[in-house]
N, C-alpha and C positions, 0 to 999 in steps of 0.2 A: 503493499500501499505506500503512495506516495505520500512523502510530508508535507504539512500543509505550512504557509506562511502567510501571515496578515500585515502590509504594512499600510500604518494611520499617517495619509499625505496631510503636511501643511496646505500646500496644494500640490495640483496636477504636475507631474516631472515635465520641466521645457529645457530639454538638452541642448538647441540652440541656441536660448535668450538667457541661460545663466549657469555659472558652472555648479551649483547646488542642485540641479536639473539632471546637469549631466553626473553627476556624483550619484545620486539617487538610480537611477537609468544604471551604471555597474553597476551596483549594489544588487539589484533585481535580476542583471544579467546572472550574476552571480552565487544568487539560492536557486535560480533553474536552472543553469550549470550543476550543480547540487541537489537536482530532481525534485525540488520543491514544487508544492502547485503554491503559486504567487497569486494574493490578493489585492487590490491594493482600493483604499477608502478612503475621500475626502467629505470633507465639507463644500468645498468652494469648488466653483463653476470653472469648469474646465474655458479655458482659450483656443485663439486660433490658434497658439504657440505648441498646447500643448501634444505631447506625443500620443500617436497612436500602443497603446500599453496593449490594445490586443492583438494586434499586429505582432508580437512576440509571444502571443500564448496569455499573459498575465488576466485577469477576471476582473472586474473595475466595478465598484458600487458606491453610489452616492450616499451619504447616509446625514443623518441630522445628529445637531448637538443636543447635550441634555433631555435628552429623547431615550425612552425605552425598548424602542426598537432596534437598538445597536445590541440588546440585551443577547434579542432573541439571533441579530442576526451573527453574535459572536460563538452562539453555542452550536449555529447552525454549520459554521464553519471548524469550530472546536482546535484550533492553531496551534501547532506546535510551537512555535514562536511570531511574538506580536512586536513589529516594529514602531516605535514611535519618530515619524520626523519632527525634530527639533522640540524641545520641553516643553512649550506650549499645550503641544499635542498630550507630553505627557500627562500632563494636571490635569487635560478636559476628560481623559478615555483611561487610564490607567485606572482608578480605581475600579469602571467595568469593567477589565480584562481580568483585572485580579477575582474577582468576583464571581465573574462566569466562566474564566477557564485559566482557573488556581496556578498551574501545572504548566503553560507554556511558558517558556523561556521570554522573559521583557529584554528589550533593546533599545536603548535611545540613540540618533543619531543626531549626533548636537549639531553637524555642520561647521557652524563655528561656534564659536562663545558668545552670545546674542548679547550677555551681559556686559563683555569687554568691549565689542564694538559700539555697543550703547554709551557705555560708561567714556568711550575715548571720545566720540561725538560729543558727548554733555559737555568733558571737560574743555574740548578744541572749543565750541561756542561761548564757552564763557572764560576762553583763552589764561585757562588758569592749566598749569602742569597736573599732567598725568602720573598716576602713580599706583601701585598696587594697591595699597591702602586705601585711593580715590575708589575704585572700581570693590573691593570688599565692602566699604559701607552701602552702595548702591543694595536696594530692596531687589532687583532682577539678579543681580551674582546672589542673592539667599535664593532667590526663588531655582535658579538655575541649578547650583549645587546641591538645592534637597531633589533635585527631579534626577540626577545621577545617582545620588545614592539610594533612591527608591528602588532604581531599575539593576536588572542581573549585569549588565554589561553597557557601557556608553562606548558607543565611536568617536574619537577626536583624529579629529585632521591633522593638526597643525601639531612641533613639533613645542612651540612655544607654546602652548594651551595645554599640552601634557605636564612639562614642568611647572606652570601654573599651578594646576591641581591635584600635582604629586607631591612640590617640592611649599610651595608656597599653604593651599588649603588642608593638603595631608590625607588627602583622600588616597584609599589602598588601592595600589595598584591592580589589585586583583577585578577591580571594577571597571576597568577601563583598557581598551585598545588602541595602541594608535594605528589606523586604519587611513590614511591620505588616499588620493586620487588615485587611483590605479592604471595604470599603460604598458602597454607591450614595449620592450625596448626597441630604442632608435638604432637599427642595425646600416650596414652601409648601402644595403640595395636603395633604403629611403633616402639617407643621405644624399646619395648620389641622383635625383630625382629635385632635391631643392637647389631654389635659384642662386647663382651665386653672388660675388658682392655687387659687381658692376651691373647685372639685372635687376639687383633690387631698388628702388627709388623710395625717398617719401617715407613720414613718420605712419604710426596708424596708433589709436585711442580705440579702445573696445570694453563695455561694460553696462549692464542694465540698466536703466534709468529708474529704476523703482528701488534702486537701492544707492544710499546717501553718500556715502564714500567715494562713488564713482559721477553723479552730480558734482560736488563739489572738486572732484579732481577737472573734470572738464573742465568745471568755472576756473580755476586754480590756471590753468594751462592758457585759456583763451587772454587773462588780463595780467598772469605775471611774468609766463616761461615763453607762449612764440612769439612773443613780440620781441625778445631777446633772442629765439634760436631765427626766427624770418630773416634780421637782421644780418646775421653771419652766413646765413642761406636762404638768398633773395627767392632763389628757385623751386625751393622745395616747398612741400604741399602737407597737411596734417588731417589725414580722415579719423573723425570722431563714428563708430559704428556702437548705436545701441536700441536694442528693444525699448518702448515707454518711455521715447523721450520728453521732458516737458515741455511746452514752447520757450518756457524760459532758457529753455538749451537752444532750443529749435531756432532761434531767433540770435542765437550768436554765430549765425553760419557768415560767413563774410569770405568770399570766392576771391575779392580782390588782396585779401590778405592770405591767402591760403589756407584760410582755416574752414573746411566742410563737414558741416552736420549731416552724413548720409542716411542717418535711423537704423532701426534691423538688417542687420549682417544675412541672408540665407546659408552663406558660407564663412562661417570666421575664417577657416584654416585658410582660405583662399585668400581673403582679404589680409590675414596673418603672413601670409608665406609670402606675399609679393612687396611687401615694406621694406624700408632696410633696418629701421628701429620700430620696438613698442613700447609707448610712452605712457607711464603708470604715474603720476605725481600725488599719492594717495596718501590726505593726513589726517585719517584716522580709519580701522576698520580692525579684523581681526581673522582669523582661519588662516586659509592659504588663497592664494588668486588665481583664481583659473585661467586668466589670462594672461598670467605670467609663462605658468605653464604652458598653456596655450602657444606662447611665443618661443618656447624651447624647442618643443616638437614640430615644428614649422624651419625652424633654421633663425629665426629672427632675435637676435639678440633685445633685452629691452634696458630703460635706463627708468628706476623706481627710488621710491626712500624706503627707509628703516620698517617701517609699517607693511610698506608693499612686499618688502623679500622675506619679513620673518615667519620663522616657522616652515619655510620651503626646506629650505637645505644646511641645517648647519650650520657649520665651521666649512664646507666646500665654497670654493668661488665661484662669484656669481656672475649670473649669465649677462654680461654688462656692467653699468656702473649702479652705484647709491649715491642717493643725493638728497638733500634735506630740507633745502634751499633754493628759492628761484632759479639764483646767478646760479650755485653750482649744478642744479641740476640741467639749466640751459646749453649751460658750458661743456659738460659732457656730453649732453646730446650730440651735439655741433663738433667734438673730439672724435663720438666713435661713426659717426655717419661720415666721416671725413679718411680713418683712419685704416685701413685695410688689415692690415695685420693683425690691431687692437680688437678689430670688429670678428674676424676666427677664431680669436684666439677663444671670446666670449660665447662662440656659434658652441664651441668645443666644449664649454664648461656648460654650457647647457645639458647636451646630451649627456655628460658624467650626473650629474645631478637628475636627469629623468632615468637612466638605468643603474642611480644608486638606491635612489630613494622610493622611488614611483613603479617597481619592478613588480609587473600585473600577479607574475607567478609566485613570486614570493608571497607577497600582501595577500593574495589567495590564499594560499596554504596557512598563514599567518591565523586568516579567519577561520576559515575552516576548523582548525584544531582547538581553538577557543571558546567555536561554539561547542567541537564535540565534546569537549574536557566539562565543559557546564554544563550540559545536556544531563553527565555522568554522575556530578555534583550537586544539584541542583541545592538540594535540601540541607546541605553540607552548609556548600557557598551563602546561601541566604543567612541562615542560622549565624555566619561570622560575620555577618553586616548590621552589628546592632544598630550605628545610628539610622540606616536603613530604616530598619525594624521600630525604632523610635518614630521616625517621622510618617510612617506610615499609620502609626497609632493615634498619632494626633493631626497634624497637618492635614492628612488625606482625611481626614472628618470634615472639617469645615469646608472641604472642597466638594466630597460627598452631596455632604445633606446640601449646599447653596445650589447644589446643579440639582438634587431633587426639589426644591422648594423651587427653581423655574419650570422647573415640566411641570411640576403640580396647576403652577399659578398659568402656564402655558395650555393647561388642558381646562382649567375651569376661570375662561377671562370676566 
């Protein structure tokens, strides 16, 4: 009999518009490859960019929040594994999962630490230094960490976030698994298909318009960085791609200045592979940046900030240059754009990062081994998670009864 898996999604996966969508699709393909019958359920509406999950054999189900119909849905599926897509979904549905399918392994895919990204955004808006203590003081941090404790396993995408959770918060490593994006190794054949330095031109910036760090990055480029680059490279152009761009960003389009707002890229790989440099001046954020990994996968070096490069590759040489203010960023972009030897060296660094940190075969085996070990020892594993049990005893009770109150209210308006 096939094993069964339920994924409760925050949104329907959009691998062509967001790195999170690509990450989710990687996980789905992994579980399908392990022989699971996968069901994906979400309270969200599908969009024009939503991936056709049924085309790969995944069952789809629209579900309601704060409604007992989800209980019957759970019992009918009776999954071996339930994966929560981000901590907000765990908060909303975990108690129903525990009540109706208590033996199911409960996994949280954090995507990135939302509390870290939002704390950095808050500090940035307030023009105050960001510190770990500032992050720890935020209510959302406590909620997200509590969610991690309540699950049997949390998938952490960033090396930096693993360090924060284990060293600063002191979460036991048995509750966490570092699982970044998973890619096939870049081989010689793939490299031979890449365009050489002289055939690649212009700059690219790519990112979803719903993501605040991306919007800020485009604004920073237009106001502070691009004028400096354009002064040194008057024939160069910058093409900004991304779905869901707000009107304020569309209005930044300026062909006379070589600054083009292009909207959604139907083929992000093609867009990145033809550019000579990938620009990502991120002032805040968390997780790992799919746009930078896409650059590495397509032989395009990048200029980014410490925040942009964070958690991607420990102490390995970066796939380009890291710069944290407008002047140094622009100077780095001009330098690498014109220096062929440095450019090829940066490309080689990207190959080493992908093949060393994001090896699909090794990462999938790591996930497979961890799940199998947990499944065999789930009672012992849960018994050893005292803080998680304590949080379930009190915190989730309030969430549970709030949910039941909302349900009752909706039934009797």
